[in-house]
N, C-alpha and C positions, 0 to 999 in steps of 0.2 A: 469443497469450499474454495473460495478465491480471496485473494488479497492483492491490492495494487500498491505500489510505492517505489522507492528508490533503493537500489542495492547499496548499502553503506559499508559492508564488510564481506570479503571473500576469504574464508578460512582455508587452511592447508588441507589438501586431500588426505583421506585415510584409506589404507588398503590392508588386506590380509588374506588369509586362506581359511575357507570354511572347514570347521572340524568334522562336519557330517559328510560333505560331498568332496572335500579336497580341492574345490575350485577356488580360484582367486576372485576377490571382490574389491571394489573401489567405491568410495562415497566422498562427497564434498558438501560442506555446509556453507550457507550464505545467510546474511542478516539483511532484512528488508525493513524500511521505515515508511510508514504511511504519511499522507499529507493532511491528516485530520487536524482539527483545532488542537487536540491533544494527541500528538503523534505517538503511534504504537510501533514497537519493534517486534519482529518475529524471526527466529532462527529456524530455517528449514533445510532439509537434506535432499540432495539428488543422489540416487543410488544407481550405480552401474557406469562403467567407463563410457559406454555408448551414449547414455543420456547426458553425462557431463559434457562430452564433446558436442552432442547435438544442440544442447541449450546454450553452451558457450557464454555463460553469465559473467559479466564484467562489473566491477565497482563503478558506481555512478549511473548505471543504466536504470531507466524507468521500465518496470515490468509488471505483469499481472501473473501471479502464481496460482495454479490450481493444485490443491494438495489434499491428502488424506491424513487424518489424525488417528493414531493408535496408541495404546498404553500397554506396557508390559511390566511384569513383576520380576524382581531379582533380589534375593536375600531379604524378603519382607518389605522392600521399597518399590514404589511404582514410578515409572519413567514414561514420559510422553515422547512420541516419535511423530514428527511432522515431515512427511515425505512428499515432495513435488512430483507430479506426473505430467504436468504441462506448464510451459513457460512461454509467455507471449510478450513481445516488445510493445510498449505503449508509445503512440505517436507523440512527438514533442508538443504539437498544438493542443492536445487534449489534457496535458498535465497542468495542474495548478489552476490556471485561469484561461479564459478564452482569448483568442487573438484580438488585437486592438480593433480591427475592422468588424469583428463580430460582436463587440461589446455594445450594449444599448447606451444611447446618450441619456443623460439625466433629463427629467422632464423640464420643459421651459417654464420659467416662473410666470405665474398668473399675475394679472394686474391686481395690486393690493386694493382691498376695500377702503373706501373713503369714510373714516370715522370722525372727520372734522365737523360734520353736521350733527348736532346733538338732537336727540329725540326726547321731547319733554315727557313722554309716557314711560320712559325707561326708569324703573324704580329700583334698579340694582344699587347696592350700597357702595360700589366701587367704580 
């Protein structure tokens, strides 16, 4: 799945040690907001220090995030995980609206019809 928008929040990184393998892990979450008529926000996670460094996501950037959604159960409750696997920067010219030189001009007004001459055959009541 993909979602494009502006990064509005960069949360503090989380880290720890896996109980099963004993290896260290690192994850960081970000919040992105779409540019739809009714903007939506999504919090997604980048897992792994190498991916965090590779993506180097900053607040205010326009990005497209490719992600997977998964759910897991813990103590009878279910939690969603939205994990990014690819992040691409969006060019400034393609965000929001088109550049001024690419915007179409409004149609030129046509010559208005001349309604001053009355037609005797017109039987409309108004």
